[in-house]
KESE-531181 format. One line per field, with one value per residue: residue number from 1; x, y, z of N, C-alpha, C in turn; residue in three letters. Coordinates in steps of 0.02 Angstrom, whole numbers. Layout:
<recs>
num = [NUM; ...]
n.x = [X; ...]
n.y = [Y; ...]
n.z = [Z; ...]
ca.x = [X; ...]
ca.y = [Y; ...]
ca.z = [Z; ...]
c.x = [X; ...]
c.y = [Y; ...]
c.z = [Z; ...]
residuo = [ALA; ...]
</recs>
This chain:
<recs>
num = [1; 2; 3; 4; 5; 6; 7; 8; 9; 10; 11; 12; 13; 14; 15; 16; 17; 18; 19; 20; 21; 22; 23; 24; 25; 26; 27; 28; 29; 30; 31; 32; 33; 34; 35; 36; 37; 38; 39; 40; 41; 42; 43; 44; 45; 46; 47; 48; 49; 50; 51; 52; 53; 54; 55; 56; 57; 58; 59; 60; 61; 62; 63; 64; 65; 66; 67; 68; 69; 70; 71; 72; 73]
n.x = [3937; 3977; 3955; 3820; 3703; 3631; 3710; 3839; 3864; 3873; 3987; 4160; 4266; 4302; 4242; 4358; 4429; 4509; 4560; 4563; 4507; 4481; 4462; 4353; 4280; 4146; 4133; 4191; 4278; 4285; 4380; 4327; 4346; 4254; 4234; 4134; 4021; 3993; 3894; 3833; 3881; 3819; 3706; 3772; 3843; 3737; 3683; 3792; 3808; 3685; 3696; 3805; 3753; 3647; 3719; 3793; 3689; 3640; 3750; 3745; 3807; 3819; 3736; 3755; 3644; 3547; 3525; 3404; 3416; 3368; 3347; 3356; 3343]
n.y = [8522; 8525; 8657; 8668; 8688; 8580; 8470; 8492; 8451; 8313; 8281; 8245; 8310; 8422; 8369; 8283; 8296; 8172; 8140; 8097; 7941; 7862; 7878; 7866; 7849; 7873; 7910; 7988; 7945; 7988; 8005; 8032; 8080; 8066; 8096; 8039; 8044; 7898; 7778; 7866; 7868; 7818; 7897; 8018; 7993; 7981; 8111; 8188; 8140; 8178; 8318; 8336; 8291; 8382; 8502; 8476; 8469; 8601; 8668; 8627; 8510; 8356; 8208; 8032; 7915; 7781; 7634; 7521; 7347; 7211; 7050; 6912; 6749]
n.z = [159; 291; 329; 345; 469; 522; 495; 543; 682; 664; 595; 608; 554; 416; 253; 147; -9; -82; -203; -381; -426; -538; -714; -847; -1013; -983; -850; -697; -558; -391; -240; -81; 84; 229; 393; 522; 662; 762; 679; 591; 463; 344; 323; 309; 191; 99; 107; 62; -70; -123; -116; -203; -327; -343; -355; -472; -565; -557; -609; -738; -779; -864; -811; -785; -858; -813; -908; -958; -988; -1091; -1039; -1119; -1192]
ca.x = [3898; 3997; 3929; 3749; 3697; 3605; 3761; 3901; 3877; 3882; 4051; 4218; 4311; 4274; 4255; 4421; 4435; 4575; 4586; 4527; 4526; 4478; 4427; 4335; 4241; 4079; 4130; 4249; 4269; 4323; 4387; 4313; 4347; 4209; 4235; 4072; 4008; 3974; 3828; 3807; 3917; 3776; 3666; 3818; 3856; 3677; 3678; 3845; 3791; 3628; 3723; 3847; 3709; 3611; 3766; 3808; 3631; 3639; 3805; 3733; 3850; 3777; 3740; 3744; 3575; 3545; 3487; 3380; 3432; 3322; 3384; 3320; 3385]
ca.y = [8487; 8546; 8723; 8663; 8682; 8515; 8418; 8507; 8409; 8243; 8272; 8255; 8356; 8438; 8318; 8293; 8267; 8139; 8139; 8061; 7871; 7831; 7915; 7826; 7891; 7887; 7927; 8008; 7920; 8028; 7978; 8084; 8054; 8102; 8065; 8055; 8012; 7828; 7762; 7919; 7867; 7806; 7958; 8069; 7976; 8000; 8184; 8214; 8124; 8221; 8386; 8335; 8286; 8446; 8552; 8460; 8489; 8675; 8690; 8603; 8452; 8298; 8150; 7968; 7890; 7708; 7607; 7453; 7298; 7154; 6987; 6857; 6697]
ca.z = [208; 358; 347; 361; 542; 542; 486; 578; 741; 646; 563; 651; 518; 350; 201; 112; -75; -83; -272; -433; -425; -604; -766; -906; -1059; -958; -779; -657; -490; -343; -172; -32; 152; 274; 459; 555; 727; 755; 653; 547; 399; 285; 314; 283; 121; 59; 105; 20; -140; -142; -128; -263; -386; -350; -380; -541; -604; -560; -652; -806; -796; -879; -767; -818; -856; -815; -964; -947; -1040; -1089; -1032; -1150; -1221]
c.x = [3914; 3965; 3854; 3742; 3672; 3657; 3825; 3914; 3891; 3951; 4108; 4270; 4279; 4287; 4320; 4419; 4505; 4603; 4541; 4553; 4530; 4440; 4415; 4296; 4172; 4076; 4196; 4234; 4315; 4328; 4378; 4310; 4303; 4210; 4174; 4070; 3985; 3903; 3799; 3837; 3871; 3732; 3710; 3833; 3797; 3671; 3731; 3830; 3734; 3652; 3765; 3804; 3672; 3657; 3783; 3751; 3627; 3692; 3797; 3778; 3806; 3790; 3726; 3671; 3577; 3502; 3468; 3401; 3383; 3365; 3344; 3368; 3377]
c.y = [8512; 8612; 8722; 8649; 8613; 8460; 8431; 8463; 8335; 8228; 8286; 8301; 8371; 8380; 8335; 8258; 8239; 8134; 8101; 7989; 7841; 7877; 7868; 7872; 7910; 7907; 7953; 7985; 7958; 7990; 8037; 8052; 8098; 8064; 8088; 8025; 7941; 7820; 7813; 7916; 7859; 7866; 8014; 8056; 7997; 8076; 8214; 8201; 8168; 8292; 8388; 8333; 8352; 8500; 8540; 8481; 8565; 8702; 8666; 8546; 8392; 8241; 8087; 7947; 7815; 7685; 7535; 7408; 7242; 7091; 6929; 6807; 6695]
c.z = [278; 378; 358; 435; 563; 534; 525; 639; 725; 618; 612; 620; 451; 301; 164; 45; -80; -153; -319; -432; -495; -651; -824; -953; -1032; -884; -753; -586; -443; -277; -124; 37; 196; 341; 498; 625; 713; 730; 605; 477; 339; 272; 286; 210; 77; 53; 59; -54; -165; -158; -191; -326; -397; -379; -453; -587; -611; -607; -724; -828; -810; -830; -806; -808; -862; -873; -948; -1005; -1035; -1086; -1060; -1180; -1295]
residuo = [MET; LEU; PHE; ARG; SER; ASP; TRP; ALA; PRO; GLN; LEU; LEU; SER; PRO; PRO; GLN; LEU; ARG; GLY; VAL; LYS; ARG; VAL; THR; PRO; VAL; MET; VAL; GLU; LEU; SER; ILE; LEU; VAL; LEU; THR; ARG; THR; GLY; ARG; GLN; TRP; ALA; ALA; GLU; ARG; ALA; LEU; LEU; GLU; ARG; LEU; VAL; SER; ARG; MET; GLU; ARG; GLU; GLY; LEU; PRO; LEU; ALA; VAL; ALA; GLN; ALA; THR; SER; GLY; GLY; ALA]
</recs>
């Protein structure tokens, strides 16, 4: 994200992968620290997640698929 010219001015430092928070049979949760200018944190989060998902798809890594459940009595 930092190397994209449109995002470089919004970040105060490069994103830091702090480590793996949790591993389960269906997910891996990572901790990533991104320091942004005031008010840009949510846009930065969306952009980072978009880039991560795109990269995972390009690399052929499977992504979780939400499954609908029926709520009946």
